Phi, psi and omega in degrees: 000145181227141180232120177239132174234132180283144180269207184291338182292318181255188179298122183293344183271002184273128176229123180245127178241135178234138177207169175279128184300325181292338183270356185263137175242141179268127177232153181286322178209158179255136175283140177284128180225151173267185181303316180297321179298317178291325176296318178297320177299315179297318180295322177296318178295319177299317179298315179299319179297314179296321179295322177294318177297322178296316179300317180297314180296321179294324176295317177298317181297315180298315180299316181292322178296317178296321178297317178298320179296317178297319180293322178295321176297321177296319177299314180299319179296315180297320180292326180288331179275353188296329185290342182258019187241162177283169180299321180295317179293324178295320179296318178297318180293321178298318177298317180295318178297317178298318179297316180295319180296322178293324177292321177299316179298317177298318179295323179294322175298318179294321177298319178296321177298316177299318181296320177297316179297319178298316180298319180297315180295319179295321178296320178296320178297318178298319178296320179295318179299321177296318179295325182290329181277347180280000000 
């Protein structure tokens, strides 16, 4: 958003406001708020944004956990079939198991990253709640 006001050189009654059209909402009337009211509104919006981000991260975390479980089941299935195979087939399966295990490890690292992000967002929400009560 941009705010330009002309000084004494130009017409003093000129006020120019610039904003992104996508960021503007049309409302029938504005509620009168003081400075504290607008600060609370901003904090509430921040909280809503963080809560939405938390929901998204939790969905990603759940999806990744389920994927890891499916891959672990695949490893177990491959290992149970190993006794009935030739040496060449066993080598291929071992390679496949190793590949799946490395992907599981990578996913676990990503899950830890999600958990750190979740903790950070929850901590921010708590700080906002403290600010709102002050």
